[in-house]
C-alpha positions, 0 to 999 in steps of 0.5 A: 538566457535560453539554450540553443535548440539545434536542428538535429536529424531525427532527434527522437532516435537518439536523444534519450541516450545522449541526454539522460535526465540528470543532464537534460537542460530545460528551454529556460536553462541558464547556460551561456550560448557558447556552452549550449552550442558546445553541448550541441556539437558534442551531441552531434559528434556522438550521434555520428560516431560508430559507437553511438547508441540508438534508443527508443524515444519513450525514454525521453525525459518530459523536459526534452519533448520540445526536441522530439519530432512529432511525426516519428512513431514513439518506438522508432529507431534509426541512424541518420545520414552522415552528410547532414550530420557533418554539415551540422557539426561543421556549422555548430563547431565553428559557432561554438569555437567562436563563442567560446573564444570570445566569451569573457563573462556570463551574459544574458543572450536572446533565445534562438530557438529553431522550430521543429515540425509538429504534427497535430497530435502533439503540441510543444508543452514547454514550461508555460507553453501550449497544451499537450493535445496528445490523446494517448501517451506511453507510460514510460514518457510520463513523470509524476508532474504529469498528473494534470495530463494523465491523472495520478495513477498513470503519472505515478506509474510513469515516474516509477518506470523512468526513475526506479526501474534501475534500482530494482522496482519493476513496473509493467509498461503500457500507456495512458489516455489523457485528460485532454482526450477526456475533455474532448470526448465530453465537449464534442459529445455534448455531455458536459452541460448535461452532467453539470445540470444533472449534478447541480441538485444538492438534494442528491447528496443526502438522498441515496435513491436520488443519487443512484438514479442520477449516477445511472443517468450520467453513466448511460449518457456517457456510454451512449456517446461514441468516441471521436475517430481521432481518439480511436485511431490513436487508442488502436495504435497504442494497443498495437504498440504494446500488444504487438497485435496479439488478441490474447495479450492481456491488459489491466485497464484502470482509472486515473483521475486528475484529482486522485492519489493525493496526500490527503484524499486517496479516491481509493476504489472510487472508479472502475478497474478491469482485468484480463482485457483481451483484444482491441475491441474489448479494450475500447469498451473497457476504456469507455466504461472507465470514463463513465465510472467517474460518475459512479454513485460512490465517486460522485458522493466522495468528491462532493464530501471532500469539496472537489468540483465535478467539472474540474476532475478529468478521468484517464484510463491506464492501460497496463500489461497484466501480471499473471498473479492468477497463478501467483499472489498479489496484495497491498503494502503500506510503508507505515503502520496504517493504524498507529502511523508508526513510520519504521515498519512496512505493512504487507498483505497478500492473498492468492490470485489477482489482487482485486480480492485484497483491494476490494475486501472480498478476502481476509489476507495474510499480513506481515510487519517488517522493520525498516532499520534492521531491514536496512542493516541486512538482518531478519526484519519480519517482526510478526505475521498473521495468517488470513483465511484466504477462502477465495481467489480471483482468476482469469476467465477463458476469453477474457475477464475474471472470476472467483474460485474457492482456494484449496485447504493447502492454500488456506493453511499456508502463507501465500508468499515466502519470507523472502518475497515479504523482504523483497517487497519491503525493500521495494516499498522503502525505495518507493517511499524514499523517492516520493518522500512520503509514506506510500500505499502500494499495490503489487503482484507476483507473476506465477509464470516468471516468479517475479514481483511487480509494482502495479500502483503506488499512491500517497497514504492519506490518513496516518501520515496526515496526523498531527505530530504530538497530538493524541486522540485517545478512546477508552472503554469505561465499561468492560463488556463481558459479552463479546459477540464477535471479533475481527481486525480493527481499523481506526483505533476508535469506538462507536456504538448504536443499533445494528443495521444488517444489509445483505446488498447495496440495494438496501442502502436507502434503509440505512439511518444515520448513527446505525452500525453497518453490518454486511458480509463485505463492503466496497467503495460503492457503499461510501454514501452510507458509510459516512452515516455509520457510527461503526462498520462491521464486515465478515470479509476484508483486510486492513488494506482494502479500499473500504478500510481506507475509506473508513479511516478517511471518514474517521469511522471505526471498522472491524473487518474479517470477522467471518461470522458477524452477519450470523452472530449479530441481529438487526436492531441489536445494540452493540459497542464496536471497539477498535482501540484495544489492539489489532483485534477489534471487539464487538460487545453486546449493549451500549457501553460507556466509553470516552474520547480525549484529546491532548496536544503534547506541545513541547515537553520539558526535559526531566532529570530522570528517564521515564520508561513505559510498562507495555505488555501488549505488542498490538498496542506497541506502535501507538505507545512507542510514539509517546515521549519515552526512554524505552520500555522498562517492563514488558511481561512475556505472559501477555504474549504467551496467553494471547498469541499462543494460548497453549501450555509449552509442555503440551506443545513439546509433548504434542505427539502423545496428546489426545485428539480433542486437545490436538483439535484445539491446538492445530488451528493456532499452529497454521503456517508453522512447521512444528509445535516447538517452532510455533511457540518460539516464533510467536514469542519472537514476534511479540518481543521483536514488535515491542522492541521495534516500537522503541528501538534503539532505546532499551526494552527490559523483557521479564521472562514468563512469570505465570503462576501454576493456576494461570498455566493450568488455564492454557490449553493442555495445562490441566495435565501438567500443573499442580494444585497449590493452596497459594500459587503466589509464592508457589511454583513460579519464576526463577524456581520454575525455570531451574526445575528439570520439569520446566527447563526445556520450556524455559529454553524455548523462551531463551531461543526466542530472545536469542533470535531477537537479539542475534539474527534480528539485530535488536540488541536493545532487548534485555531480560529480567528474571522474576521471583529469584528467592535465593542466591543459589537459584540465581546461580543456577539460572545464570548457568542455564542462560550461559548454556543457551548463549545468553 
């Protein structure tokens, strides 16, 4: 049975208020005719009542587009004449009364659809009906089911605007061109046949020089072909609607492909983005460039490698209000750990200025991990943080466009957003993930003018979330190289080796050979045609959420980004081993070292009669180990955190003010972003323990407090000043005896402050502590008194 569509006067003026998305019925609704008519009566009654609410049409659900009169402007609002409405009510009321009175049982009835006038710009697009021939659609009218109409980016933005704005996920508005407009442009411009013939040559996919020549040829053909008049007319109308006709109103013009942002293929950075676009003529030009960017060299190669037919992918342009993050900050966040696939964290990255520096990999951003279970409980949920160098930021150019400038020393040594911002972003990420039902890759911007955070893009995460559950791929170094040439942020948990090919620009791509190690200042998706040939990738700049890192993960190639000086320390032809399997820090070793790769499918493991707990010391590996079958962590040594994350003797930090200048110079870079030496020590232990605890939460984790021997403490920065020379440190000044000695008690209390924060403010009561090397009952009693004094 089909519902009756009544001839309501100017329905676009009120239908979005009267028929919210949760009660709108599709044209194939199983309502009886009587109920549908009665619903129509109620709608008309509300419309003519004094309290009727009139709303703009863009909020109309996609399923109600058959009701919207095509001739009305999307933003129009109006009331309507009472006599016409009254007549409709009388007729509808009589029919409804008769239908309800005569109804005995549900029955099938013939559809009685009253046709609405339709302008040439809009076809009905009822389920299974005619094609939607609009060339531009406001974002607020789109849903995630409209990918074929407007591409993945625009559809997702429309979904969030309509479904998540009311729950605290703000998204800037705008409009999108359509796939119909793109197809019309190619067909009427005579471009389609040219593209298909040009890209049919398979040799271009193995010859970089040919690929570059063919790509330019196609793009030039598109740029030389003018837009159709109908398209330009609607494009200008939408520009006027959003900008109000202001030539200084700024847009972001991004690509939105119909094969894009898929769960198994991100197409990250394959087409172009233009920021700070001002005025209609500039917008028209940027839309044209976006259309041409479907055939960038990288996009042609990416589609071919992943089996997408070029002619079946259409490109749309997302035209969205700019967020003024040039005076604020911006970045990327994932609703899982990108390296291990651990689902209980949000991974946030940020840098100053427009987010293109983070996305494009031209800056090393700040990073945070936030724990979802304690975030939901209202606890302090930031597990750990890493400060990036943030050497540059992207800002507006006068008159339109963007450029980069150096950041100040203060910006480089401070966090680009506050802990509250990180928490707010994580809350939004969880809401977006819940709505989409899968891990998400999200771009965000903090407006420096209004101080608010906006979501500017969200797409499915494509690598970690696709890993087979219970399947373990493991890389392990069989030789431990002593000569580490450079380090950076690890991407991919794998190992690769080969000869270095040091490229200074993309123009040198033709010189790259399969199996070489690609070394460059930075890479972006333009490098994709040779990235797939590399055994490993190394860059000076970039973070783990940039497009190049995403592509490297999809290709299964280990990458180390943000090294800072790799192009200086590595030489062309040098043999190196690139290890990304030793934690968050990636190591580049001199020489071709032996390593192994193993695969194991855990399947369904039988239960055993004992609890098997893990021995984990490195927080950087915790999220990976936490996904193995386990009953918690039976031993987590605090020495690993102190040695690797801090590296400074606690006594030297407590006595920082009286240290010599040389020792301070070694300590200062480590403390960037922390308020005081003491805060630095406590916070770093807190972060290490919290990360380990989160990996197995809510299962037990037993943390053994510091058990450095005197010679090991002496190796820390400043340690020479405070540690004795012992003949046999193994049974010397260590463990419980050290804690209770007045010389060390204040240092021990900093460890306890960290444990107390993890268990209290952060809510991780699964953390328990072990006191090592307890030699006498008296020592045990003394240390218990210190624990009690410090709230443990």
